[in-house]
C-alpha angles and dihedrals in degrees: 000000000000114000094018129115122210139222125196124212133188140184138169107281111268095012128110128239119061121225118214103238103179143357100217101183105199096339113120100197132058138175117209116215135180098047124141117263121256092009129132116234133182117222129194140164142206131209120223128199121173105306099346128090124193123227115263108278142165091051113184134175122216137166122229120235123265116261113264111237119243115257115253115258101191100071 
């Protein structure tokens, strides 16, 4: 949406209480870091324009990848 800024929120899937993850301004892409491995999260966003804020929308659920094991060093 032209003229809108965006905020991203996340929470553990199925839990309550969203955490504001990022205030993106006018940026349309975002990469979330620092999440636990092999864990399901819900993500949502809001659009902001002047003094109005949209309801959270575009909610998705995704599961992070499993942690890759460290290569052995004693071979």
